[in-house]
N, C-alpha and C positions, 0 to 999 in steps of 0.2 A: 230835695226829696223828703219823705217823711222820716224818722228819727228808725222808724220799724216798718220792716218790708215782709211782702207775703212770699215766702218761700214754697216752690211747688213740687220738690223733689218727688212726691208720690200722689199728684191728683194726676186725672186723667180725663176724656170726654166720657166716658162709660157711666160715669156716677153722676148723676145731677148735683148732688151735694157738694161735690168739689165744685161745682161753678157758685153754686148759692155761699159757699162759705168766701170766697173769692171776690164774689159780688158785695157782702156783708164789709167785709175789709177795706174794699175800695172805697164803698159808702161812711163808711167810721171815720176816715180822714188816712189811710194808709194809700199812698200812690205809687211805690215801688214792689214791681213783681219780679221776682226773680225764677227764671228757667234756665232749661238746656237744652241742646238739641236729643239728649240721648233720655231724659226724663222720661218715664214709661213708654219708652219706643216713640217718642213724638206725640204721645197723646195727652201731656201736660202742656205743651205748645196749641195743641189744637182746642183742650178746655179754654185756654186763655184766650184764645183766639176768636172762640163762640162767643163769650161771654163779652169780649170790648167790641165785638160788630153790633153786639146788640146796645150796648151803654154808649158808643161813641155818637152814634145815631141821634140819641134822645138826650141823654143826662151827664156826658163827658165830655172835655177834649182832650185830642190825643197828647197836645203840648203839654198838658198836665202831669200827664203820667210819664214813670221812667222805666221804662220795660228792660228788663239784664237778660241776656241768653248767653248760651256758654258753645265752646265747639271745641273737641279732642276724641271723644271716646267713638270708638268703634265697636257696639255691640249693635245684636239685634238686627233690626231693617240697615243701620249701617253698617254692619261687619257683613250684611249681604251684597250690600252696594259695591264695597272693597272686594270681596272674594270676587264676583262677577268681574272687576275689570280687571283684575289679576287673569283671571282663564282667557280673558280677552286681549292676554300682552299688554294693556295699555294702566299698569298699575300707577296708585299713586306712591309718592316717593317718600321715605323716611319713615313708612309706618314702622311701630313698635309693637310686637305679636307679645304681648307680656304675659297672657295666658289665653287658655281655649274660651269663646266669648268673650273676650275681652282684651280688644287691640286697643292703641291709641295713634292719633296721628295729626300734626299741626302743619301737612304739606301745604301752602298755597293754594293750589288745584282745590284739595279737600275743603278748605278753608271757604271757597268760593263757592261750590258746590252746597254746602252745608248750610250756609247765609239762605240761599235761596230757599232750600226747605223750608229752614224758620221760617221766612218773610210768607214764605206758602202757608203753612199752619197755623199762623198768628193772624195772617190777612192783613199784617202792617205793612206801610210802607218802606219805613225804616224800624230799626232794632237801636234805642238809645246806647245801650252799651253791651262792647260783644266780648268777650273774656275767655281766652285760651284754659281750657278746663284741665287742669291740673296735667301741664305739661311734663313734671317730674316723673312719669312714668317712665321716660327715657334713663333717669336715673336710676329707678326701680328695676327696671329690667336688669341694668349691669349689674348689678348688685345682686338679684335673683340670679344670674346666669354666671356669676364670679368672674366677672369678662376682667382680662387682665391689666387692660387699657389704663395707663396714670391717669388718676381723676383731676389734674390739668386740661390734660388733651381731650377727656369726656366734657368738661366743662366750655370750653372753647367750641367745641363742636354743638353744644346745646345752645351756648349765646348765637350762636350762629344760626340754627333753626328758628331761633327766637326773631331775630332779626328780618328773616326771610319772611314769617308771617306777619313779623309789623308791616312789614313792604308793603304786604298784601293787602292790613287792614287800612292803610292809610288809603290805598287806593279806593276801598269799598267807600272810607268815609269820605274821600274827593266825590264820589259817585252820590253820595249822601243816603245809602245805604245803611248806615250805622251814624252815629254821633260822636261816640269815643270808644277805646278798645282798652282792655289791659288785659290782667292775668289773675286767675284764679287758683292757688295753690296750696297746698297743704304744709307745706315745708318753708314758707318765707320765715316762721319762726325759728327753725332750725340750728344747732351751731355751727358756728362757720366749718369746722372739720367735719360735717357729718356728709356722706357722700350723695346724700340727696335734698340737701340744703339749696334753696332758690332764692337769687340773689336781690333784689328790688334794685340794689346800686348800678350792676351790669343789666339789667333789664332797661333801665331810664338811659344806659349808655348806648344799647342796641336801639332804642328808638332814636337819640339822636344821630344815630350814624345813618337811620332814614331821611330823615329831615328834623331840621330845627323844630319849626314850629308842629310838632306831631301831635295826635289824637290821642295820645297814651295817657287817658286819664283815671283810670278806675285799677283798683286792687282786690280781693276779694282772699280771706285770710281766716281759719278758726280762731278764738280768743274766748277762752272760760277759765273757770280756774284749775282747770286742770292744763290747758292748753294754753300756758302764759308765755310761750315765747316770745310772740310778737311784741311784749313789753316788757319782759327782762332781758332778752337776751341780744347782746350789743354784736348783731353780725353784720354790718353796713356802716363801713368806715367807723366803726367805736359807736352806733347809734343803732337803737333797735326800728325795726320797719316801721313800726308807728312813728317812731321819732321822723324816720327819712322819708317818710309819706309827707308828712306833714309840711317838712322842708319844701318837699319837691310840689305840693300844693295839691295832690292827689286826693281822692276820695277812697275812702275805703270800707267794704263792706265784709262784715261777720256774718259768716257762716256757722 
């Protein structure tokens, strides 16, 4: 993929200039598009889908594009869906109710449903890379609420949830609905003793517990002069997360 991607955090299908900016990026050599289920309440994926529907009929080939989307945030329409299911006594499991208007979930059933929404909004038959979107909300919620559970136990439960999510993502990859999966986390570069730190080493182990020839292929993290942890913090068996990703031959997206 291109070294620079098109981030679509604030684009939607209501402003034509957003689609025009994406079209210009694609025609200028950028072939990586990064979006998420919660960006502008689905408007980002709809904007991308509308443009690609036109371009793929005439000027571009699907296999030349790398489309990344993410799953995890429960906001806006997603929050309505989750709330209705709770009212109907068929709730998703392991929902993290972090704050009013912002919950989080990586329950397998939630992932399956969200991917269908993503495919419908983009009009694509598959997503190239599907990422768990900031699963560290599990830890953030525990910190915010002063949970007394030992950190070792919290981490055990966290990576159990990651493993369950990876298991369904493997199924979706085998079905051809995604090509690869991974994790987008803002705390990959945090110190090992940070209660919200996420470990690439532990995630890789979780993927291997699911199946040896897995489709875990990409991580995403912040990296800049201020957030330098992914380069400087030796938090993965004495290696930085970038060094560990290189060792494991993983793709890295910088957000």
